[in-house]
VODOSE-604814 format. One record per residue (C-alpha): residue number from 1; residue in one letter; z, x, y. Coordinates in Angstrom, 3 decimals, padded with zeros to 6 digits, always signed. Example, Ala and Ser with C-alpha at 12.3 -4.5 7.8 and 13.67 -1.06 7.14 Angstrom:
2
+-----+------+----------+----------+----------+
: pos : code :       pz :       px :       py :
+-----+------+----------+----------+----------+
:   1 :    A : +007.800 : +012.300 : -004.500 :
:   2 :    S : +007.140 : +013.670 : -001.060 :
+-----+------+----------+----------+----------+
This chain:
394
+-----+------+----------+----------+----------+
: pos : code :       pz :       px :       py :
+-----+------+----------+----------+----------+
:   1 :    M : +039.555 : -053.087 : +008.177 :
:   2 :    P : +039.439 : -056.179 : +010.346 :
:   3 :    R : +041.876 : -054.878 : +012.806 :
:   4 :    N : +039.328 : -051.593 : +012.879 :
:   5 :    R : +036.714 : -053.924 : +013.030 :
:   6 :    S : +038.532 : -055.511 : +015.928 :
:   7 :    V : +038.715 : -052.133 : +017.896 :
:   8 :    V : +035.544 : -051.121 : +017.664 :
:   9 :    A : +034.250 : -054.544 : +018.817 :
:  10 :    K : +036.368 : -054.032 : +021.906 :
:  11 :    V : +035.174 : -050.606 : +022.532 :
:  12 :    G : +031.535 : -051.762 : +022.033 :
:  13 :    E : +032.230 : -054.597 : +024.739 :
:  14 :    R : +033.462 : -051.700 : +027.098 :
:  15 :    L : +030.350 : -049.871 : +026.338 :
:  16 :    L : +028.065 : -052.789 : +027.204 :
:  17 :    R : +029.647 : -053.605 : +030.340 :
:  18 :    H : +029.160 : -049.869 : +031.378 :
:  19 :    G : +025.770 : -049.063 : +029.617 :
:  20 :    P : +023.400 : -046.430 : +030.832 :
:  21 :    A : +021.908 : -048.549 : +032.801 :
:  22 :    D : +024.879 : -049.595 : +034.620 :
:  23 :    N : +025.907 : -046.155 : +034.795 :
:  24 :    W : +022.486 : -044.838 : +036.065 :
:  25 :    R : +022.898 : -047.637 : +039.085 :
:  26 :    L : +026.558 : -046.174 : +039.885 :
:  27 :    L : +025.333 : -042.925 : +039.871 :
:  28 :    R : +022.079 : -043.725 : +042.124 :
:  29 :    R : +024.177 : -045.413 : +044.441 :
:  30 :    K : +026.870 : -042.609 : +044.624 :
:  31 :    L : +024.165 : -040.052 : +045.398 :
:  32 :    T : +021.909 : -041.745 : +047.776 :
:  33 :    S : +022.300 : -043.772 : +051.038 :
:  34 :    D : +021.387 : -047.120 : +051.686 :
:  35 :    N : +017.996 : -045.553 : +052.723 :
:  36 :    G : +016.139 : -045.478 : +049.440 :
:  37 :    A : +014.041 : -042.444 : +050.827 :
:  38 :    A : +017.017 : -040.217 : +051.841 :
:  39 :    N : +017.381 : -036.904 : +050.644 :
:  40 :    T : +020.495 : -036.096 : +048.729 :
:  41 :    I : +020.860 : -032.647 : +049.281 :
:  42 :    A : +020.658 : -032.611 : +053.025 :
:  43 :    P : +023.694 : -033.952 : +054.434 :
:  44 :    A : +025.580 : -031.245 : +052.712 :
:  45 :    L : +023.461 : -028.744 : +054.103 :
:  46 :    M : +023.256 : -030.066 : +057.628 :
:  47 :    A : +026.907 : -030.991 : +057.919 :
:  48 :    N : +027.283 : -027.061 : +058.430 :
:  49 :    P : +024.651 : -026.542 : +061.281 :
:  50 :    R : +026.085 : -023.534 : +062.906 :
:  51 :    A : +025.659 : -021.751 : +059.302 :
:  52 :    V : +021.856 : -023.314 : +059.198 :
:  53 :    V : +020.809 : -022.091 : +062.225 :
:  54 :    E : +022.580 : -018.513 : +061.307 :
:  55 :    F : +020.593 : -018.911 : +057.968 :
:  56 :    L : +017.361 : -019.732 : +059.850 :
:  57 :    R : +017.989 : -016.712 : +062.589 :
:  58 :    W : +017.475 : -014.402 : +059.341 :
:  59 :    K : +014.656 : -016.189 : +057.781 :
:  60 :    A : +012.926 : -015.802 : +061.220 :
:  61 :    S : +012.492 : -012.272 : +060.427 :
:  62 :    Q : +010.284 : -013.305 : +057.496 :
:  63 :    L : +007.766 : -014.879 : +059.423 :
:  64 :    S : +005.183 : -014.340 : +061.735 :
:  65 :    S : +005.166 : -013.429 : +065.091 :
:  66 :    R : +004.474 : -016.774 : +066.008 :
:  67 :    V : +005.505 : -020.160 : +064.839 :
:  68 :    V : +004.432 : -023.787 : +065.180 :
:  69 :    L : +007.157 : -026.463 : +064.440 :
:  70 :    V : +005.846 : -029.723 : +063.466 :
:  71 :    G : +007.679 : -032.816 : +063.625 :
:  72 :    A : +010.356 : -033.401 : +066.335 :
:  73 :    G : +014.350 : -034.461 : +065.384 :
:  74 :    R : +017.481 : -032.418 : +064.742 :
:  75 :    E : +015.897 : -029.919 : +062.343 :
:  76 :    A : +013.104 : -028.586 : +064.720 :
:  77 :    E : +015.859 : -028.253 : +067.500 :
:  78 :    M : +018.184 : -026.107 : +064.936 :
:  79 :    L : +014.754 : -024.027 : +063.931 :
:  80 :    A : +013.919 : -023.728 : +067.641 :
:  81 :    E : +017.453 : -022.505 : +068.408 :
:  82 :    A : +017.663 : -020.348 : +065.558 :
:  83 :    L : +014.224 : -018.439 : +066.416 :
:  84 :    T : +015.275 : -018.276 : +070.108 :
:  85 :    L : +018.207 : -016.073 : +068.966 :
:  86 :    A : +015.784 : -014.063 : +066.803 :
:  87 :    G : +013.560 : -013.224 : +070.041 :
:  88 :    A : +010.599 : -015.283 : +067.979 :
:  89 :    R : +007.647 : -017.121 : +069.746 :
:  90 :    H : +007.535 : -020.684 : +069.159 :
:  91 :    D : +005.743 : -023.879 : +070.071 :
:  92 :    L : +006.598 : -027.618 : +068.932 :
:  93 :    I : +004.113 : -030.277 : +067.947 :
:  94 :    A : +006.625 : -033.488 : +068.041 :
:  95 :    E : +003.760 : -035.531 : +066.036 :
:  96 :    W : +004.641 : -036.114 : +062.135 :
:  97 :    P : +002.521 : -036.810 : +060.333 :
:  98 :    L : -000.454 : -034.973 : +061.861 :
:  99 :    G : -003.654 : -036.560 : +062.718 :
: 100 :    P : -006.862 : -034.575 : +062.088 :
: 101 :    G : -007.211 : -033.544 : +065.179 :
: 102 :    A : -003.715 : -031.866 : +065.746 :
: 103 :    R : -004.069 : -030.644 : +061.854 :
: 104 :    G : -007.533 : -028.563 : +063.203 :
: 105 :    S : -005.773 : -027.260 : +066.411 :
: 106 :    L : -003.345 : -025.153 : +064.812 :
: 107 :    P : -003.512 : -021.776 : +065.561 :
: 108 :    P : -004.742 : -019.751 : +062.465 :
: 109 :    E : -002.537 : -016.846 : +062.925 :
: 110 :    A : +000.745 : -018.634 : +063.204 :
: 111 :    D : +002.985 : -019.961 : +060.802 :
: 112 :    V : +003.768 : -023.410 : +060.286 :
: 113 :    V : +006.847 : -025.144 : +059.697 :
: 114 :    V : +007.171 : -028.999 : +059.126 :
: 115 :    C : +010.568 : -029.838 : +060.290 :
: 116 :    P : +011.231 : -033.337 : +059.040 :
: 117 :    W : +012.903 : -033.234 : +055.598 :
: 118 :    P : +010.353 : -034.640 : +053.337 :
: 119 :    A : +011.586 : -038.033 : +052.318 :
: 120 :    T : +008.530 : -040.375 : +051.237 :
: 121 :    P : +005.463 : -038.949 : +048.711 :
: 122 :    E : +003.044 : -039.407 : +051.790 :
: 123 :    D : +005.337 : -036.935 : +053.895 :
: 124 :    W : +004.577 : -034.369 : +050.290 :
: 125 :    R : +000.749 : -035.487 : +050.424 :
: 126 :    E : +000.839 : -034.883 : +054.343 :
: 127 :    V : +002.195 : -031.217 : +053.339 :
: 128 :    A : -000.174 : -030.624 : +051.037 :
: 129 :    R : -003.143 : -031.571 : +053.236 :
: 130 :    L : -001.785 : -029.175 : +055.853 :
: 131 :    R : -001.422 : -026.230 : +053.038 :
: 132 :    A : -005.184 : -026.914 : +052.017 :
: 133 :    S : -006.315 : -026.259 : +055.472 :
: 134 :    L : -003.921 : -023.421 : +056.333 :
: 135 :    P : -003.530 : -021.467 : +052.709 :
: 136 :    N : -000.050 : -019.400 : +052.813 :
: 137 :    R : +000.827 : -020.526 : +056.458 :
: 138 :    V : +002.924 : -023.624 : +056.264 :
: 139 :    L : +006.547 : -023.812 : +055.004 :
: 140 :    T : +009.018 : -026.777 : +055.229 :
: 141 :    F : +012.395 : -026.800 : +056.748 :
: 142 :    Q : +013.651 : -028.065 : +053.404 :
: 143 :    E : +012.586 : -024.985 : +051.254 :
: 144 :    M : +013.884 : -022.690 : +054.099 :
: 145 :    V : +017.252 : -023.595 : +053.788 :
: 146 :    L : +017.855 : -024.937 : +050.416 :
: 147 :    P : +018.759 : -021.690 : +049.097 :
: 148 :    L : +021.563 : -021.774 : +051.293 :
: 149 :    G : +023.025 : -024.715 : +049.281 :
: 150 :    V : +024.172 : -022.214 : +046.247 :
: 151 :    V : +026.685 : -020.688 : +048.583 :
: 152 :    E : +028.014 : -023.976 : +050.051 :
: 153 :    E : +028.104 : -025.036 : +046.821 :
: 154 :    G : +030.233 : -022.178 : +045.224 :
: 155 :    R : +032.510 : -022.394 : +048.361 :
: 156 :    K : +033.379 : -025.890 : +046.960 :
: 157 :    H : +035.070 : -024.656 : +043.924 :
: 158 :    I : +035.659 : -021.070 : +044.568 :
: 159 :    E : +037.870 : -019.387 : +047.130 :
: 160 :    Y : +035.797 : -017.246 : +049.894 :
: 161 :    R : +037.365 : -014.709 : +052.024 :
: 162 :    F : +036.147 : -016.570 : +054.947 :
: 163 :    P : +036.825 : -020.429 : +055.175 :
: 164 :    D : +033.761 : -020.882 : +057.571 :
: 165 :    L : +030.331 : -021.079 : +056.053 :
: 166 :    A : +028.591 : -019.755 : +059.126 :
: 167 :    E : +030.890 : -016.552 : +058.845 :
: 168 :    V : +029.568 : -015.915 : +055.376 :
: 169 :    V : +026.440 : -016.174 : +056.112 :
: 170 :    R : +026.593 : -013.658 : +059.282 :
: 171 :    H : +027.899 : -011.289 : +056.763 :
: 172 :    Y : +025.232 : -011.644 : +054.358 :
: 173 :    T : +022.406 : -011.449 : +056.743 :
: 174 :    G : +023.672 : -008.744 : +058.750 :
: 175 :    A : +024.653 : -009.891 : +061.857 :
: 176 :    V : +028.507 : -008.269 : +061.107 :
: 177 :    E : +029.264 : -005.916 : +058.784 :
: 178 :    M : +032.228 : -005.357 : +056.811 :
: 179 :    G : +033.333 : -001.494 : +056.207 :
: 180 :    P : +031.854 : +001.413 : +057.944 :
: 181 :    M : +028.625 : +001.036 : +056.573 :
: 182 :    E : +027.016 : +002.386 : +060.322 :
: 183 :    A : +028.961 : +005.767 : +060.112 :
: 184 :    L : +027.471 : +006.179 : +056.238 :
: 185 :    N : +024.543 : +005.273 : +057.051 :
: 186 :    E : +024.409 : +008.130 : +059.409 :
: 187 :    V : +025.667 : +010.721 : +057.160 :
: 188 :    C : +024.081 : +009.604 : +054.135 :
: 189 :    P : +020.718 : +007.278 : +054.721 :
: 190 :    I : +020.770 : +004.493 : +052.378 :
: 191 :    A : +017.216 : +003.864 : +052.353 :
: 192 :    G : +015.636 : +004.581 : +049.090 :
: 193 :    L : +018.662 : +005.239 : +047.193 :
: 194 :    R : +019.516 : +003.489 : +043.984 :
: 195 :    V : +023.265 : +002.804 : +044.390 :
: 196 :    I : +025.940 : +001.855 : +041.900 :
: 197 :    E : +028.670 : -000.324 : +043.741 :
: 198 :    F : +032.029 : -001.075 : +042.112 :
: 199 :    G : +033.911 : -004.442 : +042.594 :
: 200 :    P : +031.707 : -006.436 : +045.039 :
: 201 :    M : +033.871 : -009.130 : +045.508 :
: 202 :    E : +031.478 : -011.572 : +047.463 :
: 203 :    G : +028.593 : -009.394 : +048.100 :
: 204 :    Y : +029.438 : -008.475 : +052.085 :
: 205 :    Q : +028.716 : -004.888 : +051.607 :
: 206 :    T : +026.081 : -005.266 : +048.965 :
: 207 :    A : +024.416 : -007.440 : +051.902 :
: 208 :    S : +024.932 : -004.534 : +053.938 :
: 209 :    L : +023.317 : -001.680 : +051.225 :
: 210 :    V : +020.382 : -004.490 : +050.690 :
: 211 :    N : +019.852 : -004.451 : +054.550 :
: 212 :    L : +019.955 : -000.917 : +055.072 :
: 213 :    G : +017.134 : -000.377 : +052.595 :
: 214 :    A : +018.741 : +000.736 : +049.495 :
: 215 :    A : +016.346 : +000.758 : +046.636 :
: 216 :    S : +018.646 : -001.137 : +044.054 :
: 217 :    V : +022.294 : -001.864 : +043.774 :
: 218 :    T : +023.822 : -002.238 : +040.639 :
: 219 :    C : +026.879 : -004.003 : +041.175 :
: 220 :    I : +029.951 : -003.609 : +039.010 :
: 221 :    E : +032.422 : -006.688 : +038.665 :
: 222 :    A : +035.240 : -007.746 : +036.357 :
: 223 :    R : +036.474 : -010.894 : +037.845 :
: 224 :    A : +034.016 : -013.484 : +036.789 :
: 225 :    E : +034.901 : -015.590 : +040.175 :
: 226 :    N : +033.804 : -012.542 : +042.442 :
: 227 :    A : +030.764 : -011.817 : +039.939 :
: 228 :    L : +029.768 : -015.495 : +040.983 :
: 229 :    K : +029.691 : -015.487 : +044.317 :
: 230 :    T : +027.876 : -011.978 : +044.383 :
: 231 :    L : +025.071 : -014.089 : +042.281 :
: 232 :    A : +025.322 : -017.116 : +044.570 :
: 233 :    A : +024.377 : -014.774 : +047.417 :
: 234 :    K : +021.649 : -012.653 : +045.624 :
: 235 :    A : +019.945 : -016.236 : +044.845 :
: 236 :    A : +020.582 : -017.449 : +048.528 :
: 237 :    L : +019.538 : -013.913 : +050.167 :
: 238 :    G : +016.756 : -013.603 : +047.600 :
: 239 :    W : +018.017 : -010.001 : +046.363 :
: 240 :    R : +015.283 : -008.909 : +043.750 :
: 241 :    N : +016.516 : -005.494 : +043.688 :
: 242 :    V : +020.477 : -006.596 : +043.097 :
: 243 :    D : +021.640 : -006.575 : +039.556 :
: 244 :    V : +025.320 : -008.060 : +039.014 :
: 245 :    V : +026.833 : -006.637 : +036.049 :
: 246 :    I : +030.462 : -008.053 : +034.655 :
: 247 :    D : +032.147 : -004.598 : +033.144 :
: 248 :    D : +035.736 : -003.279 : +033.796 :
: 249 :    F : +034.932 : -000.405 : +036.015 :
: 250 :    H : +037.155 : +002.153 : +033.387 :
: 251 :    N : +033.991 : +001.215 : +030.935 :
: 252 :    V : +031.411 : +002.666 : +033.666 :
: 253 :    G : +030.263 : +006.148 : +033.239 :
: 254 :    R : +026.805 : +008.040 : +033.288 :
: 255 :    A : +027.045 : +007.986 : +029.475 :
: 256 :    N : +026.108 : +004.269 : +029.487 :
: 257 :    Y : +024.663 : +003.428 : +033.000 :
: 258 :    G : +022.751 : +006.691 : +033.715 :
: 259 :    K : +023.025 : +008.631 : +037.229 :
: 260 :    F : +022.304 : +006.734 : +040.474 :
: 261 :    D : +021.787 : +008.556 : +044.124 :
: 262 :    L : +025.155 : +007.033 : +045.363 :
: 263 :    A : +028.165 : +005.760 : +043.888 :
: 264 :    F : +030.180 : +003.301 : +046.236 :
: 265 :    A : +033.765 : +002.804 : +045.573 :
: 266 :    H : +035.307 : +001.309 : +048.702 :
: 267 :    G : +038.730 : -000.465 : +048.129 :
: 268 :    V : +038.925 : +000.029 : +044.222 :
: 269 :    Y : +040.409 : +003.046 : +043.105 :
: 270 :    Y : +044.122 : +001.664 : +043.588 :
: 271 :    H : +043.407 : -001.234 : +040.960 :
: 272 :    S : +042.977 : +001.159 : +038.099 :
: 273 :    F : +046.075 : +001.921 : +035.563 :
: 274 :    A : +044.061 : +004.414 : +034.125 :
: 275 :    P : +042.808 : +006.485 : +037.413 :
: 276 :    F : +041.776 : +009.610 : +035.797 :
: 277 :    V : +039.434 : +007.640 : +033.381 :
: 278 :    F : +037.987 : +006.111 : +036.838 :
: 279 :    F : +037.975 : +009.373 : +038.741 :
: 280 :    E : +036.051 : +011.047 : +035.553 :
: 281 :    N : +033.771 : +007.916 : +035.701 :
: 282 :    L : +032.951 : +007.687 : +039.024 :
: 283 :    F : +032.211 : +011.666 : +039.202 :
: 284 :    S : +029.613 : +011.577 : +036.510 :
: 285 :    L : +027.364 : +008.843 : +038.091 :
: 286 :    A : +026.066 : +010.369 : +041.117 :
: 287 :    D : +026.483 : +013.385 : +043.320 :
: 288 :    R : +027.335 : +011.526 : +046.206 :
: 289 :    I : +030.085 : +009.368 : +046.341 :
: 290 :    F : +031.415 : +006.920 : +049.358 :
: 291 :    F : +035.028 : +006.515 : +048.742 :
: 292 :    G : +037.914 : +004.827 : +050.716 :
: 293 :    G : +040.976 : +002.893 : +050.085 :
: 294 :    Y : +044.842 : +002.889 : +050.946 :
: 295 :    V : +046.721 : +006.269 : +050.390 :
: 296 :    A : +050.761 : +006.518 : +049.255 :
: 297 :    T : +052.854 : +007.392 : +052.648 :
: 298 :    D : +056.564 : +008.164 : +052.510 :
: 299 :    D : +056.743 : +004.845 : +053.530 :
: 300 :    F : +054.171 : +002.934 : +051.443 :
: 301 :    P : +054.706 : +001.591 : +048.894 :
: 302 :    D : +058.333 : +001.429 : +048.762 :
: 303 :    S : +058.835 : +003.700 : +045.497 :
: 304 :    D : +059.005 : +007.742 : +044.526 :
: 305 :    F : +056.086 : +009.903 : +044.115 :
: 306 :    L : +055.200 : +010.696 : +040.840 :
: 307 :    E : +053.226 : +013.799 : +039.375 :
: 308 :    L : +050.423 : +012.781 : +037.737 :
: 309 :    E : +048.266 : +015.242 : +035.162 :
: 310 :    S : +044.745 : +015.825 : +034.628 :
: 311 :    Q : +042.953 : +019.169 : +033.169 :
: 312 :    G : +045.948 : +020.798 : +033.742 :
: 313 :    R : +046.342 : +020.132 : +037.382 :
: 314 :    R : +048.980 : +017.742 : +039.195 :
: 315 :    Y : +048.508 : +015.484 : +041.706 :
: 316 :    A : +050.880 : +013.322 : +043.626 :
: 317 :    A : +050.629 : +009.185 : +043.504 :
: 318 :    K : +053.112 : +006.246 : +043.728 :
: 319 :    L : +052.565 : +003.343 : +041.271 :
: 320 :    H : +052.449 : -000.166 : +042.247 :
: 321 :    G : +052.466 : -003.413 : +041.019 :
: 322 :    D : +048.848 : -004.897 : +041.514 :
: 323 :    G : +048.203 : -008.898 : +042.263 :
: 324 :    Y : +045.977 : -011.291 : +040.750 :
: 325 :    G : +044.051 : -012.615 : +043.656 :
: 326 :    M : +040.227 : -012.515 : +043.989 :
: 327 :    D : +040.411 : -009.042 : +046.126 :
: 328 :    Q : +042.850 : -007.692 : +043.818 :
: 329 :    G : +042.342 : -005.619 : +040.240 :
: 330 :    I : +042.750 : -007.317 : +036.796 :
: 331 :    N : +045.380 : -005.050 : +035.269 :
: 332 :    P : +049.077 : -005.638 : +036.569 :
: 333 :    T : +049.656 : -002.237 : +038.003 :
: 334 :    G : +047.249 : +000.701 : +039.848 :
: 335 :    Y : +048.532 : +003.980 : +041.902 :
: 336 :    Y : +047.956 : +004.829 : +045.335 :
: 337 :    F : +047.442 : +009.060 : +045.585 :
: 338 :    G : +048.636 : +010.667 : +048.500 :
: 339 :    R : +045.454 : +011.806 : +050.984 :
: 340 :    E : +045.697 : +015.386 : +050.219 :
: 341 :    D : +045.659 : +015.128 : +046.535 :
: 342 :    L : +042.984 : +012.865 : +046.899 :
: 343 :    Y : +041.115 : +015.640 : +048.600 :
: 344 :    R : +041.881 : +018.089 : +046.470 :
: 345 :    L : +041.179 : +016.068 : +043.146 :
: 346 :    F : +037.159 : +015.663 : +044.622 :
: 347 :    R : +037.659 : +019.460 : +045.248 :
: 348 :    D : +038.657 : +020.165 : +041.898 :
: 349 :    H : +035.636 : +018.782 : +040.398 :
: 350 :    G : +033.074 : +020.354 : +042.790 :
: 351 :    F : +032.599 : +017.763 : +045.866 :
: 352 :    T : +032.546 : +018.628 : +049.400 :
: 353 :    I : +033.845 : +016.092 : +051.646 :
: 354 :    V : +032.536 : +014.662 : +055.192 :
: 355 :    P : +035.238 : +012.517 : +056.598 :
: 356 :    L : +034.299 : +009.077 : +057.660 :
: 357 :    S : +037.850 : +007.729 : +058.755 :
: 358 :    N : +041.440 : +008.319 : +058.131 :
: 359 :    E : +043.121 : +004.977 : +059.705 :
: 360 :    E : +047.127 : +003.486 : +060.140 :
: 361 :    Q : +046.810 : +000.348 : +059.271 :
: 362 :    T : +047.351 : -002.456 : +061.563 :
: 363 :    P : +049.744 : -004.999 : +061.771 :
: 364 :    G : +049.674 : -007.431 : +058.893 :
: 365 :    Q : +048.153 : -004.759 : +056.976 :
: 366 :    P : +049.957 : -002.541 : +054.165 :
: 367 :    P : +051.652 : +000.072 : +056.339 :
: 368 :    G : +050.150 : +002.850 : +054.512 :
: 369 :    R : +046.863 : +004.578 : +055.878 :
: 370 :    Y : +043.123 : +003.989 : +054.771 :
: 371 :    L : +041.039 : +006.563 : +054.123 :
: 372 :    R : +037.456 : +006.624 : +053.969 :
: 373 :    F : +035.008 : +009.359 : +053.278 :
: 374 :    L : +031.719 : +011.263 : +051.843 :
: 375 :    A : +032.046 : +013.345 : +048.791 :
: 376 :    S : +028.908 : +015.201 : +047.988 :
: 377 :    R : +028.445 : +017.855 : +045.370 :
: 378 :    A : +027.260 : +021.093 : +047.235 :
: 379 :    S : +023.677 : +020.808 : +045.097 :
: 380 :    S : +023.228 : +017.345 : +047.317 :
: 381 :    G : +023.542 : +019.209 : +050.391 :
: 382 :    G : +027.098 : +018.381 : +051.511 :
: 383 :    R : +029.011 : +020.431 : +053.911 :
: 384 :    N : +032.164 : +021.799 : +053.049 :
: 385 :    V : +035.535 : +021.463 : +055.462 :
: 386 :    S : +039.016 : +021.885 : +054.945 :
: 387 :    I : +041.661 : +019.460 : +054.860 :
: 388 :    E : +042.818 : +020.213 : +058.263 :
: 389 :    Q : +039.483 : +019.719 : +059.546 :
: 390 :    A : +039.099 : +016.311 : +057.297 :
: 391 :    E : +042.302 : +015.059 : +058.900 :
: 392 :    A : +041.716 : +016.061 : +062.403 :
: 393 :    S : +037.742 : +015.188 : +062.534 :
: 394 :    A : +039.034 : +011.468 : +061.236 :
+-----+------+----------+----------+----------+
């Protein structure tokens, strides 16, 4: 017993030396600068000025046609640059806090953005006074850029396709698109459609669907890290019409998910180790399907063609080993189908085909071909073409 008391005493002494008050002081010192009024979030975001400007350029589209920036400094410069890139008219009042005369001279039709990060109680009181005189027209630089912090924090813990935060933002905001979204939108206008998307990964094509006016997007993602990245994008961009569902796409069909206007299956089918289960589910979900993926050739992958049977029909495909990275499936194997067999599979289930691309892969990519097309049931207005026509036009 004395020995036990001695151990407890030593532990107790250690706890007393690093008790709650000491721990709080250490934490506060770690999180703040020498300036007690400093903001502890701002430095991390402002360390990525290009990304912040890109995000603010997108935010500018949500402002009125006239913007007044209040307060000089780096924040005002960054926002002015973003507004210029967006082609938005803006004026600058360098004074902060604003005096009564300056507050009274603000144009009532303008959105007013307080640019310095509020760092003192008086700053926030001044923001409140400004909002009282211009209801619903006053924002702070802080509230405009804080949502980007969700994506920035995610990048610290999870691998992203693009290492540069500015590049990530450009994809989310529509400055850059991933995949043939323009070509898809020409043959199947996205505006107003209810879309189910398989494998959003980081949400870049989800962003394109939202930016093209989809009424809703239901994202199916089995990899937790990719679901988290898409959820971060949803939070940062304010996608109220996007749902992220963590599920295996073999489990997703009309019986438990209902019917959609468009099924979006780009770069996912070859991750399926039970391909006909996936295809039957896919065919049940929508009368229009955007489909894309690598197809097997004589040289790719380096294995023999197999004959897979479904509903009494045979289709040529090659088995391949799948990996475990963020852009791969959750099963150890999958199948690449031959391109003619993919066309025939869709036709056998009542779909007509509008080809979008049939590309030979570039150096550094797998040596197969990448096929993209819109498949439509006849009742949904699709136009029928032969395989030869599809290959020629793609």
